[in-house]
C-alpha positions as CSV (number, residue, x, y, z in Angstrom):
1,L,10.7,-21.2,7.5
2,N,9.2,-19.8,5.0
3,D,5.6,-20.9,6.9
4,T,3.0,-18.3,6.9
5,N,1.5,-20.0,10.0
6,P,2.6,-17.5,13.1
7,R,2.3,-20.2,15.4
8,S,4.8,-22.6,13.5
9,L,6.7,-20.2,12.8
10,I,7.3,-19.2,16.1
11,V,7.7,-22.4,17.5
12,R,10.0,-23.5,14.9
13,L,12.2,-20.3,15.6
14,C,12.0,-21.2,19.1
15,D,13.3,-25.1,17.9
16,V,16.2,-23.4,15.8
17,L,17.6,-21.2,19.0
18,S,17.3,-23.9,21.1
19,S,19.1,-26.4,19.0
20,L,22.2,-23.9,18.8
21,R,24.9,-22.2,20.9
22,I,23.7,-18.8,21.2
23,H,24.3,-16.5,24.2
24,G,21.3,-14.0,22.8
25,V,19.3,-12.3,20.3
26,V,19.7,-9.2,18.8
27,F,16.4,-7.7,17.1
28,E,16.0,-5.0,15.3
29,D,12.5,-3.6,15.0
30,D,11.5,-0.1,13.8
31,T,7.9,-0.9,14.2
32,R,7.9,-0.4,17.9
33,S,4.2,-2.8,17.7
34,E,2.8,-4.6,21.4
35,A,3.1,-7.8,19.4
36,V,6.4,-8.0,18.5
37,A,7.1,-7.4,21.9
38,Q,4.6,-10.4,22.9
39,I,6.7,-12.8,20.3
40,L,9.6,-11.9,22.0
41,D,8.9,-12.0,25.6
42,F,7.4,-16.1,23.7
43,I,10.9,-16.1,22.6
44,S,12.9,-15.5,25.7
45,A,10.4,-17.4,27.6
46,Q,11.0,-21.0,25.5
47,T,14.4,-20.7,24.3
48,S,16.1,-18.7,28.0
49,L,17.2,-16.3,25.1
50,S,17.3,-12.3,25.9
51,P,16.4,-10.7,22.9
52,T,18.1,-7.4,22.8
53,V,16.6,-4.5,20.7
54,P,18.9,-1.9,20.3
55,K,17.9,1.8,20.0
56,P,17.0,3.3,16.6
57,H,20.0,4.1,14.3
58,C,22.1,2.0,16.2
59,H,23.2,-1.1,14.1
60,P,25.0,-3.5,15.5
61,L,25.1,-6.1,12.3
62,P,27.9,-5.0,10.9
63,L,30.1,-5.7,14.4
64,Q,28.8,-9.1,14.3
65,E,31.5,-12.2,15.5
66,K,32.9,-14.5,13.1
67,G,31.0,-17.7,12.7
68,S,27.5,-15.5,13.9
69,T,24.7,-16.3,12.1
70,F,21.6,-13.5,11.9
71,L,18.1,-14.9,10.9
72,Q,16.4,-12.5,9.5
73,L,12.2,-12.7,9.3
74,G,10.1,-10.9,7.1
75,S,7.1,-11.5,5.1
76,S,7.1,-13.9,2.0
77,T,6.2,-12.3,-1.3
78,E,2.9,-13.8,-1.3
79,Q,1.6,-12.3,1.6
80,Q,3.1,-8.6,0.6
81,L,1.3,-9.2,-2.8
82,Q,-2.0,-10.5,-0.5
83,V,-1.8,-6.7,1.2
84,I,-1.3,-5.1,-2.2
85,F,-4.3,-6.6,-3.3
86,E,-6.7,-5.6,-0.8
87,V,-5.1,-2.2,-1.2
88,L,-5.9,-1.9,-4.7
89,E,-9.5,-3.4,-4.0
90,E,-10.2,-0.8,-1.3
91,Y,-9.5,1.8,-3.4
92,D,-11.2,0.8,-6.5
93,W,-7.6,0.5,-8.4
94,T,-8.5,-2.7,-11.0
95,A,-6.0,-1.7,-13.7
96,F,-2.5,-2.0,-13.1
97,A,1.0,-4.0,-14.7
98,V,3.5,-5.7,-13.0
99,V,7.9,-4.2,-13.7
100,T,9.9,-7.4,-12.5
101,T,13.5,-7.1,-13.4
102,L,15.4,-11.1,-14.2
103,F,15.8,-11.2,-10.1
104,P,15.1,-14.7,-9.1
105,G,11.8,-15.7,-8.0
106,Y,10.2,-13.1,-10.8
107,E,8.4,-16.1,-12.3
108,D,7.2,-17.0,-9.6
109,F,6.0,-13.5,-8.7
110,V,4.2,-13.0,-11.9
111,D,2.7,-16.5,-11.7
112,Y,1.3,-15.5,-7.9
113,V,-0.1,-11.9,-9.5
114,E,-1.9,-14.4,-12.3
115,V,-3.4,-16.6,-9.3
116,L,-4.8,-13.6,-7.2
117,T,-6.5,-12.0,-10.4
118,D,-7.8,-15.2,-11.6
119,S,-9.3,-16.5,-8.4
120,S,-10.8,-13.2,-7.5
121,F,-14.1,-12.2,-7.9
122,I,-12.9,-8.3,-9.1
123,G,-12.5,-7.3,-12.5
124,W,-8.9,-7.1,-12.1
125,E,-7.5,-5.2,-15.7
126,H,-4.1,-6.8,-15.4
127,R,-2.0,-4.5,-18.3
128,G,0.5,-7.5,-18.7
129,V,4.2,-8.0,-17.6
130,L,7.6,-6.2,-18.3
131,T,10.5,-7.9,-17.6
132,L,13.6,-5.6,-17.7
133,N,17.3,-6.4,-18.3
134,L,19.2,-3.7,-16.7
135,T,22.4,-5.0,-18.4
136,D,23.8,-3.4,-21.4
137,D,22.0,-0.2,-20.9
138,P,24.1,1.4,-18.6
139,E,22.7,4.8,-19.3
140,G,19.0,3.6,-19.1
141,T,17.9,5.0,-22.2
142,R,16.4,1.4,-22.9
143,L,14.5,1.3,-19.6
144,R,13.4,4.4,-19.4
145,R,11.4,4.2,-23.3
146,Q,10.4,0.4,-21.9
147,L,9.1,1.7,-18.7
148,R,7.3,4.8,-20.6
149,E,5.6,2.1,-22.8
150,V,3.7,0.5,-19.6
151,S,-0.1,2.0,-20.0
152,A,-1.2,1.3,-16.5
153,Q,-0.3,4.1,-13.2
154,I,-0.4,1.5,-11.2
155,R,3.1,-0.9,-11.3
156,L,3.6,-3.3,-9.0
157,L,7.7,-4.1,-9.5
158,Y,9.5,-6.9,-8.2
159,C,13.7,-6.9,-8.2
160,S,16.6,-6.7,-6.0
161,R,17.1,-3.5,-4.1
162,E,20.1,-1.8,-5.8
163,E,18.0,-2.7,-9.5
164,A,14.8,-0.3,-7.6
165,E,17.4,2.3,-7.3
166,A,18.2,2.5,-11.0
167,I,14.4,1.8,-11.6
168,F,13.4,4.4,-9.4
169,R,15.6,6.7,-10.9
170,A,14.8,6.0,-14.7
171,A,10.8,6.2,-13.6
172,R,11.9,10.1,-12.1
173,D,13.9,10.8,-15.3
174,A,11.0,9.7,-17.6
175,G,8.2,11.5,-15.3
176,L,6.5,8.3,-14.4
177,A,7.2,8.7,-11.0
178,G,5.5,11.4,-9.8
179,P,1.4,12.8,-8.9
180,G,-0.5,10.0,-10.8
181,Y,1.6,7.3,-10.6
182,I,1.4,4.3,-7.5
183,W,4.7,2.2,-7.3
184,F,4.3,-1.0,-5.1
185,V,7.9,-2.6,-4.7
186,V,7.5,-6.7,-3.3
187,G,10.5,-8.2,-2.1
188,T,12.1,-10.0,0.8
189,N,15.5,-8.1,0.6
190,L,14.9,-4.1,0.0
191,G,15.2,-3.6,3.5
192,G,18.3,-2.8,6.0
193,S,19.3,0.1,5.5
194,D,18.5,3.8,6.5
195,Q,18.3,5.4,3.0
196,L,15.6,4.3,0.6
197,P,15.2,4.9,-3.1
198,E,14.4,8.0,-4.1
């Protein structure tokens, strides 16, 4: 379901939901967007399912029945990067660096950043890629040193949620998370918790 066309995504979603023996859909949404309501209404009409939208801070997912299937929809890494580059262009922030871990997909992330910058008429100043290996550094000494070596104040980070927590802790300790530094965190698995990395 990694199609960027909303129409084909919704049609495919309806096909999948119709083919399974499902009694209902729990949809967790904190955007309160009218577009989401329209999508849920369309899905309900096409599949005869009634989407349930829980109240804020109500998390029904841990109470799932054995054998239940959950479908998570989110924007792709490419879509996230396109939006980030639009923001960078809007504010004329052309100098940036890429910071990744060895999290699966990091090479595709780096490649897509290259595609976006190489195919643009904007004079992007790509200041390099730092690929972090967070193993064998329990105190974070090497991590802080590596983060200090990045010359750009704008950083595009690709990693897992757990790695982001360690990276931001090290960045804060190194003085790289305060005023003057902008971090964009990209990934498809960063949500799902009430608490964000500090």
